[in-house]
C-alpha positions in Angstrom: 24.8 -8.4 7.2 24.2 -11.9 5.7 27.0 -14.1 6.8 26.4 -16.8 4.2 29.2 -17.4 1.8 28.7 -15.7 -1.6 28.6 -19.1 -3.3 25.6 -20.0 -1.1 23.8 -16.8 -2.0 24.5 -17.3 -5.7 23.1 -20.9 -5.4 19.9 -19.8 -3.7 19.2 -16.1 -4.1 17.6 -13.3 -6.1 18.9 -10.1 -7.7 16.3 -7.4 -8.1 17.1 -5.9 -11.5 15.9 -2.6 -12.8 15.0 -3.6 -16.3 15.7 -0.9 -18.9 13.7 -0.2 -22.0 14.6 -2.5 -24.9 15.6 -6.0 -23.8 13.2 -8.8 -23.1 12.8 -10.2 -19.6 14.3 -13.4 -20.8 17.4 -11.7 -22.2 18.0 -9.9 -18.9 17.9 -13.2 -17.1 20.4 -14.7 -19.6 22.7 -11.7 -19.1 22.8 -12.2 -15.4 23.3 -16.0 -15.9 26.3 -15.5 -18.3 27.9 -12.7 -16.2 27.8 -14.9 -13.0 28.5 -18.2 -14.8 25.3 -19.7 -13.3 23.6 -22.9 -14.4 20.2 -21.3 -14.6 18.2 -18.1 -14.0 14.6 -17.2 -14.3 12.5 -14.0 -13.9 9.5 -13.5 -11.7 6.8 -11.9 -13.9 7.5 -10.9 -17.5 7.8 -7.3 -18.5 7.3 -6.2 -22.1 10.5 -4.9 -23.8 9.2 -1.3 -23.6 8.4 -1.5 -19.9 11.0 -0.7 -17.2 11.4 -1.5 -13.5 11.4 -4.2 -10.9 12.4 -7.6 -12.5 13.5 -10.1 -9.8 15.9 -12.7 -11.2 16.1 -16.0 -9.5 19.6 -17.6 -9.3 20.2 -21.4 -9.7 18.1 -23.4 -7.2 16.0 -20.3 -6.4 14.4 -20.8 -9.8 12.3 -23.6 -8.2 10.6 -20.9 -6.1 8.9 -19.2 -9.1 5.5 -20.7 -8.1 5.9 -19.4 -4.6 6.7 -15.8 -5.5 5.4 -15.1 -9.0 1.6 -15.1 -8.5 1.5 -12.0 -6.4 0.2 -8.5 -6.9 2.2 -6.1 -9.0 2.3 -2.2 -8.8 2.9 0.1 -11.7 3.3 3.8 -12.4 2.7 5.0 -16.0 1.6 7.7 -18.3 -1.6 7.3 -20.4 -2.5 9.7 -23.2 -6.1 10.5 -23.6 -7.4 11.0 -27.2 -9.4 14.1 -26.1 -9.2 16.3 -23.0 -11.8 15.5 -20.4 -12.6 16.8 -16.9 -10.6 15.1 -14.1 -13.9 14.1 -12.3 -15.2 12.4 -15.5 -11.9 10.4 -15.8 -12.1 9.6 -12.1 -15.6 8.3 -12.5 -14.6 6.1 -15.4 -11.6 4.7 -13.5 -13.9 3.7 -10.6 -15.6 1.2 -13.0 -12.2 -0.6 -13.3 -11.5 -1.1 -9.6 -12.3 -4.6 -8.4 -12.8 -7.6 -10.5 -12.7 -7.0 -14.3 -12.7 -9.2 -17.4 -9.8 -9.0 -19.8 -8.8 -10.6 -23.1 -5.0 -10.8 -23.5 -3.7 -8.6 -26.3 -3.5 -10.1 -29.8 0.3 -10.1 -29.8 0.4 -11.9 -26.5 1.6 -15.6 -26.5 -1.1 -16.4 -24.0 -4.3 -18.2 -25.2 -6.8 -15.5 -26.1 -9.7 -16.2 -23.8 -11.5 -13.9 -21.4 -9.9 -13.9 -17.9 -10.9 -12.4 -14.6 -8.4 -10.1 -12.9 -8.6 -7.9 -9.9 -7.6 -4.2 -9.8 -6.8 -3.3 -6.2 -6.1 0.4 -6.7 -6.1 2.8 -9.7 -5.1 6.4 -8.8 -4.5 9.6 -10.8 -1.3 11.2 -9.7 -1.1 14.1 -12.1 -2.7 15.5 -15.3 -1.0 17.6 -17.8 -3.2 18.3 -20.9 -4.0 14.9 -22.3 -1.3 13.1 -20.4 -2.2 11.4 -17.2 0.3 10.0 -14.6 -1.3 7.1 -12.8 -0.4 4.3 -10.3 -2.2 1.0 -10.1 -1.9 -2.2 -8.0 -3.2 -5.2 -9.9 -3.4 -9.0 -9.7 -0.6 -10.9 -11.4 -1.4 -11.5 -15.0 -3.2 -8.2 -15.6 -2.3 -6.4 -18.9 -1.9 -2.7 -18.1 -1.8 -1.7 -21.8 -5.2 -3.4 -22.3 -6.5 -1.9 -19.1 -5.8 1.6 -20.4 -7.2 0.8 -23.8 -10.4 -0.6 -22.2 -10.7 2.5 -19.9 -10.3 4.7 -23.0 -13.4 3.2 -24.7 -15.7 5.0 -22.3 -13.9 8.4 -22.6 -13.1 8.8 -26.3 -9.9 6.7 -26.4 -6.6 6.3 -24.5 -3.3 4.5 -24.9 -0.3 3.9 -22.7 2.8 6.0 -23.3 5.1 4.8 -20.6 5.0 2.1 -17.9 7.3 1.2 -15.0 6.8 -1.6 -12.5 7.7 -0.4 -9.0 6.7 -3.6 -7.0 6.3 -7.3 -7.8 5.1 -9.1 -4.7 7.8 -8.9 -2.0 10.3 -7.2 -4.5 10.2 -3.5 -4.9 12.3 -0.4 -5.6 15.1 0.4 -5.2 16.5 -2.2 -7.7 19.9 -2.7 -9.4 20.6 -1.3 -12.9 22.4 -3.5 -15.4 25.3 -1.1 -15.3 25.6 -1.4 -11.5 25.3 -5.1 -11.7 28.0 -5.3 -14.3 30.4 -3.1 -12.2 29.7 -5.4 -9.2 30.6 -8.5 -11.2 33.8 -6.8 -12.4 34.7 -6.1 -8.7 33.8 -9.7 -7.8 36.1 -11.0 -10.5 38.9 -8.9 -9.0 38.3 -10.6 -5.6 36.0 -7.9 -4.0 32.7 -9.6 -3.3 31.2 -6.8 -1.1 29.2 -4.9 -3.7 27.7 -8.1 -5.3 26.9 -9.6 -1.9 24.8 -6.5 -1.1 22.9 -7.0 -4.3 21.9 -10.6 -3.7 18.7 -11.2 -1.7 18.9 -14.5 0.3 16.1 -16.8 -0.9 15.7 -18.2 2.6 15.0 -14.7 4.0 12.3 -14.1 1.4 10.8 -17.5 2.2 10.6 -16.6 5.9 8.9 -13.3 5.0 6.3 -14.7 2.7 5.2 -18.1 4.1 4.1 -19.6 7.4 7.1 -21.4 8.9 7.0 -24.7 10.9 9.8 -26.6 12.6 10.2 -30.4 12.4 11.9 -32.7 14.9 15.5 -33.8 14.5 14.6 -37.5 14.1 12.7 -36.8 10.8 15.2 -34.4 9.1 16.8 -37.2 7.1 13.5 -38.5 5.8 12.2 -35.0 5.0 15.4 -34.4 2.9 14.5 -37.4 0.8 11.1 -35.9 0.0 9.0 -38.1 2.2 5.6 -36.8 3.3 5.3 -35.8 7.0 2.9 -36.6 9.8 1.5 -34.5 12.7 4.0 -36.0 15.2 6.9 -35.0 13.0 6.3 -31.3 13.8 7.3 -29.4 16.9 3.8 -27.8 16.9 0.6 -28.5 15.0 -0.1 -27.0 11.5 -2.6 -24.2 11.8 -3.3 -24.3 8.1 -6.1 -25.0 5.6 -5.8 -27.9 3.1 -3.7 -26.9 0.1 -2.0 -24.0 1.9 1.7 -23.7 1.3 4.3 -23.4 4.1 8.0 -23.6 4.8 9.6 -26.3 6.8 12.7 -25.7 9.0 14.9 -27.7 11.4 16.0 -25.0 13.8 17.6 -22.4 11.4 18.1 -24.8 8.6 15.6 -24.5 5.6 14.4 -28.0 4.6 11.5 -27.6 2.2 8.4 -25.9 0.9 5.4 -28.1 1.4 1.6 -28.1 1.1 -0.9 -29.0 3.8 -2.9 -32.2 3.0 -5.6 -34.2 4.7 -4.6 -37.8 3.9 -5.1 -39.7 7.1 -1.9 -39.6 9.1 -0.1 -37.7 6.3 -0.6 -33.9 6.7 2.2 -32.5 4.6 3.6 -33.2 1.1 6.8 -31.5 -0.2 6.8 -29.2 -3.3 10.5 -28.3 -3.2 13.2 -29.9 -1.0 16.5 -28.1 -0.4 18.9 -31.0 -0.1 
């Protein structure tokens, strides 16, 4: 069990919310912020109002980690409706054309600039077919529009559109996740002095950093300068950085998280900070 105080977790943690149909991702983040009386929240990867599922909400200083965690593969399950019944094999053959790198235009109603973008579809599987309704699962690169993927798939088989969609994984965050009802009940208990339920819901940001990035330790004599955001040199680390230029990594002193940095090749300077936890 995480032995950090609850205030530390609220300052630098995540809650993996199960977004219901209806609210925007932003409004879910605001709901969490207001209920916990936080300074700031942000979400990792927007879900359309009609889409449900995994919506990690960053709390307070963990919002600075969006760049680290957001641009990772997402996995969805959904139902698409075919506009005419076709044989499973024909559908499977058409799906094969959409595995790998594809080109997509964002939907017209999207706020993103409408220019063609390349995205990668890792997997696209048929789970079940009932008449014209097809249950599918797909793992895709961040920024892929599933509704558009289904529409484009349909163009080769007489038409298709998406009926339902649920995100089951967003990078390191996956089901099970916390419903808004469960979250609200936990906050009510917390306000009564029982922090146990809320504590179990909060994911320690440090733990996620350790799971997702290479970790390197610095020497005690440079901790103070690292905490002021100064770049680091090779002799500042306990062992050398086995990283490529531009690669992101986590810096610790023993068990204490110091910063997230990028490897650079600038003479004696080999590391510049992106986020310092001071």
